[in-house]
C-alpha positions as CSV (number, residue, x, y, z in Angstrom):
1,M,-40.6,-59.4,32.6
2,L,-40.2,-61.5,29.5
3,E,-39.1,-65.1,29.8
4,T,-35.6,-66.0,28.5
5,L,-35.6,-69.3,26.6
6,H,-32.7,-71.3,25.0
7,A,-32.8,-72.5,21.5
8,T,-32.1,-76.2,21.3
9,R,-32.7,-77.1,17.7
10,Y,-32.9,-75.2,14.4
11,V,-35.9,-76.6,12.6
12,T,-36.4,-74.8,9.3
13,P,-36.0,-71.3,7.8
14,L,-39.0,-69.2,7.1
15,R,-38.0,-67.4,4.0
16,E,-40.3,-64.5,4.2
17,G,-39.2,-60.8,4.3
18,G,-35.7,-59.6,4.8
19,S,-35.3,-60.7,8.4
20,L,-34.7,-64.4,7.6
21,P,-36.6,-65.7,10.6
22,A,-36.6,-69.4,11.4
23,L,-38.6,-72.0,13.3
24,V,-36.7,-73.2,16.3
25,E,-37.3,-75.5,19.2
26,S,-36.5,-74.3,22.7
27,N,-35.7,-75.8,26.1
28,D,-39.4,-75.7,27.0
29,D,-40.0,-78.1,24.1
30,G,-42.1,-75.4,22.3
31,L,-41.7,-74.1,18.8
32,Y,-41.0,-70.5,18.2
33,V,-40.4,-68.1,15.3
34,L,-37.0,-66.7,16.0
35,K,-35.8,-63.2,14.8
36,F,-32.0,-63.1,14.6
37,R,-29.7,-60.3,15.8
38,G,-27.4,-61.2,12.9
39,A,-30.0,-60.5,10.2
40,G,-29.9,-57.5,8.0
41,Q,-31.4,-54.8,10.3
42,G,-29.5,-56.2,13.3
43,T,-30.6,-55.5,16.9
44,K,-32.7,-52.4,15.8
45,A,-35.3,-54.7,14.3
46,L,-35.3,-56.7,17.6
47,V,-35.8,-53.5,19.6
48,A,-38.7,-52.5,17.4
49,E,-40.2,-56.0,17.7
50,L,-39.9,-55.8,21.5
51,I,-41.3,-52.3,22.0
52,A,-44.1,-52.6,19.5
53,G,-45.1,-56.1,20.6
54,E,-45.1,-55.4,24.3
55,I,-47.1,-52.1,23.8
56,G,-49.6,-54.1,21.7
57,R,-49.9,-56.7,24.4
58,A,-50.3,-54.1,27.1
59,L,-53.2,-52.6,25.1
60,G,-54.9,-55.9,24.8
61,L,-54.2,-56.4,21.1
62,P,-53.8,-60.0,19.9
63,V,-50.0,-60.3,19.8
64,P,-48.6,-63.9,20.3
65,R,-46.5,-64.6,23.4
66,L,-43.0,-63.1,23.1
67,A,-39.8,-64.1,24.7
68,F,-36.0,-63.6,24.6
69,M,-34.1,-66.5,23.2
70,R,-30.5,-67.3,23.7
71,L,-28.7,-69.0,20.8
72,G,-25.6,-70.9,21.5
73,S,-22.6,-70.6,19.1
74,A,-22.6,-74.4,18.5
75,L,-26.2,-74.6,17.2
76,G,-25.3,-73.9,13.6
77,R,-22.0,-75.7,13.5
78,N,-23.3,-78.7,11.4
79,E,-25.7,-76.6,9.3
80,P,-24.8,-77.4,5.6
81,D,-26.4,-74.3,4.2
82,Y,-23.7,-71.5,4.2
83,E,-26.2,-68.7,4.5
84,I,-28.1,-70.2,7.4
85,R,-24.8,-71.3,9.2
86,T,-23.5,-67.7,8.9
87,L,-26.7,-66.3,10.2
88,L,-26.6,-68.6,13.2
89,E,-23.0,-68.0,14.0
90,S,-23.5,-64.2,13.8
91,S,-26.5,-64.4,16.1
92,A,-25.0,-66.1,19.0
93,G,-26.3,-64.6,22.2
94,L,-29.7,-62.9,22.9
95,N,-32.3,-62.9,20.2
96,F,-36.1,-62.4,20.0
97,A,-38.8,-65.0,19.6
98,M,-42.5,-65.2,19.1
99,D,-44.8,-68.2,19.8
100,Y,-45.3,-70.3,16.7
101,L,-49.0,-70.7,15.6
102,P,-49.1,-74.0,13.8
103,G,-51.6,-74.2,11.0
104,S,-52.2,-70.5,11.0
105,I,-53.0,-68.8,7.7
106,T,-52.4,-65.2,6.4
107,F,-55.3,-62.8,7.1
108,D,-57.2,-61.9,4.0
109,T,-59.8,-59.1,4.0
110,M,-61.6,-60.9,1.2
111,A,-61.9,-64.1,3.2
112,N,-61.9,-63.1,6.8
113,N,-64.2,-60.8,8.7
114,I,-62.8,-58.0,10.9
115,D,-64.6,-56.2,13.6
116,P,-64.5,-52.4,13.0
117,D,-63.6,-51.8,16.7
118,L,-60.6,-54.1,16.4
119,A,-59.6,-52.7,13.0
120,S,-59.7,-49.2,14.5
121,K,-57.5,-50.2,17.4
122,I,-55.0,-51.8,15.1
123,V,-54.8,-48.8,12.8
124,W,-54.3,-46.4,15.7
125,F,-51.6,-48.7,17.2
126,D,-49.8,-49.0,13.9
127,A,-49.9,-45.2,13.3
128,F,-48.5,-44.7,16.8
129,I,-45.6,-47.1,16.4
130,M,-45.1,-46.0,12.7
131,N,-45.5,-49.5,11.3
132,V,-45.1,-49.4,7.6
133,D,-45.6,-53.2,7.2
134,R,-49.3,-53.9,7.5
135,T,-50.4,-53.6,3.9
136,A,-52.5,-55.6,1.5
137,R,-49.3,-57.0,0.0
138,N,-48.0,-58.1,3.3
139,T,-50.6,-58.0,6.1
140,N,-48.4,-59.4,8.9
141,M,-51.6,-60.8,10.4
142,L,-52.5,-64.4,10.9
143,M,-55.7,-66.3,11.5
144,W,-55.3,-69.1,14.1
145,H,-58.3,-70.9,15.5
146,R,-60.5,-68.2,14.0
147,K,-58.7,-65.5,15.9
148,L,-56.6,-62.7,14.4
149,Y,-53.0,-62.3,15.5
150,L,-50.6,-59.4,14.9
151,I,-47.0,-60.4,14.0
152,D,-43.7,-58.9,12.7
153,H,-43.2,-55.4,14.0
154,G,-39.5,-55.1,13.1
155,A,-40.2,-52.4,10.5
156,S,-41.8,-50.2,13.2
157,L,-40.1,-47.2,14.8
158,F,-38.0,-46.7,11.7
159,F,-36.7,-43.4,12.9
160,H,-34.1,-45.2,15.0
161,H,-32.1,-46.2,11.9
162,Q,-31.0,-42.6,11.7
163,W,-30.9,-41.0,15.2
164,E,-29.2,-37.9,13.8
165,T,-32.5,-36.9,12.0
166,A,-34.9,-38.4,14.6
167,A,-35.5,-35.3,16.7
168,N,-38.9,-34.3,15.3
169,K,-40.0,-37.6,13.9
170,F,-42.5,-38.0,16.8
171,E,-44.6,-35.3,15.0
172,S,-44.8,-37.4,11.8
173,P,-48.4,-37.7,10.5
174,F,-47.3,-41.1,9.2
175,V,-48.7,-40.8,5.7
176,A,-48.0,-44.5,5.1
177,I,-51.2,-45.1,7.0
178,K,-53.0,-44.6,3.7
179,D,-51.8,-48.1,2.6
180,H,-52.9,-49.9,5.8
181,V,-54.9,-53.0,4.9
182,L,-57.5,-52.3,7.6
183,L,-58.0,-48.6,7.0
184,R,-61.3,-48.9,5.3
185,F,-62.7,-50.9,8.2
186,A,-61.4,-48.6,10.9
187,N,-64.4,-46.3,11.5
188,D,-63.8,-45.7,15.3
189,V,-60.1,-44.6,15.5
190,M,-61.0,-41.8,17.9
191,V,-62.7,-44.2,20.2
192,A,-59.6,-46.3,20.1
193,S,-57.5,-43.2,20.9
194,Q,-59.7,-42.4,23.9
195,K,-59.2,-45.9,25.3
196,F,-55.5,-46.4,24.5
197,K,-54.0,-43.0,25.4
198,P,-54.7,-43.3,29.2
199,M,-53.4,-46.8,29.2
200,L,-50.0,-45.7,27.7
201,N,-48.9,-43.8,30.8
202,M,-45.3,-43.0,31.7
203,D,-44.9,-46.0,33.9
204,L,-46.1,-48.4,31.3
205,L,-43.9,-47.0,28.5
206,R,-40.9,-46.9,30.8
207,S,-41.5,-50.5,31.8
208,V,-41.5,-51.5,28.1
209,V,-38.3,-49.6,27.3
210,L,-36.5,-51.0,30.4
211,L,-37.0,-54.5,28.8
212,I,-34.6,-53.7,26.1
213,P,-31.4,-55.6,26.8
214,N,-28.3,-53.5,27.2
215,V,-26.5,-55.6,24.5
216,W,-29.1,-54.5,21.9
217,L,-28.3,-50.9,22.7
218,E,-24.5,-51.1,22.5
219,G,-22.5,-49.5,19.7
220,E,-24.8,-46.6,18.7
221,P,-22.4,-43.8,18.0
222,F,-25.0,-41.1,18.4
223,F,-25.3,-41.7,22.2
224,P,-22.5,-41.5,24.7
225,S,-24.1,-44.1,26.9
226,I,-26.6,-47.0,26.8
227,N,-28.9,-45.2,29.3
228,E,-29.1,-42.1,27.0
229,H,-29.9,-44.5,24.1
230,R,-32.7,-46.1,26.1
231,E,-34.1,-42.8,27.3
232,A,-34.3,-41.6,23.7
233,Y,-36.8,-44.4,23.0
234,L,-38.9,-43.4,26.0
235,D,-38.7,-39.7,25.1
236,F,-39.9,-40.5,21.5
237,L,-42.9,-42.6,22.7
238,V,-44.0,-40.0,25.2
239,K,-43.8,-37.2,22.7
240,R,-45.5,-39.4,20.0
241,L,-48.4,-40.0,22.3
242,A,-48.7,-36.3,23.3
243,S,-48.9,-35.4,19.6
244,S,-51.3,-38.2,18.6
245,N,-53.7,-35.7,17.1
246,I,-51.3,-35.3,14.2
247,F,-51.4,-38.9,13.1
248,E,-55.1,-39.3,14.1
249,Q,-55.9,-36.5,11.6
250,E,-53.9,-38.2,9.0
251,V,-55.9,-41.4,9.5
252,K,-59.1,-39.3,9.0
253,N,-57.7,-37.8,5.9
254,A,-56.6,-41.1,4.5
255,R,-60.1,-42.7,5.2
256,A,-61.8,-39.7,3.5
257,S,-59.7,-40.3,0.4
258,L,-61.1,-43.9,0.2
259,I,-64.6,-42.7,-0.3
């Protein structure tokens, strides 16, 4: 179960990417990076953050602590910036938050070492969740106290933006893996596969999907019910895992092209 916190103070916007996240203070006096349901990609980005982040944490990957966060309608009432005030007003209710890592810096392959075993695990994980947003231009990795952390998975599972065409996307080789910032360091992807696949059993995947709040699944016209919408995510993840040889071969091909 993820903890549900309550936002008590809007601190500052983090104007990076299209999701317009912000630094907020919560009722536990901690600081968090908040992803808003009222941002451009809406609740689908929050669903992707939740599924990818919790799968990453279950696999032992370095993902910061995650939490649900409730945002009251009154929080942005006195915000002078129209864009921010509108975002806060449209995001009242349940949002998604990640622990803030003060003083962290962006991971840079030129300045930071990366263990090939960890790089291989991250590449396999990103190919599995179809994360298009871990490139040299935007690594979405931070260094904090000399440890690497994975952040920002809202662009993962992009098939769910068009459920009408999602039926066979689980078989995607995910050619975007060729642009992964850690690809050239990932020399043990099959070892990562052998470790991770048994961990991602049906019970684990179902427990992650069950975390998705009903309110984030409402209003999808392709599904007659919230339960069917939820089960579609589980079905995709199970089939994606069963066909992992397809994206694993793509990783091998992409690495070969680097030589």
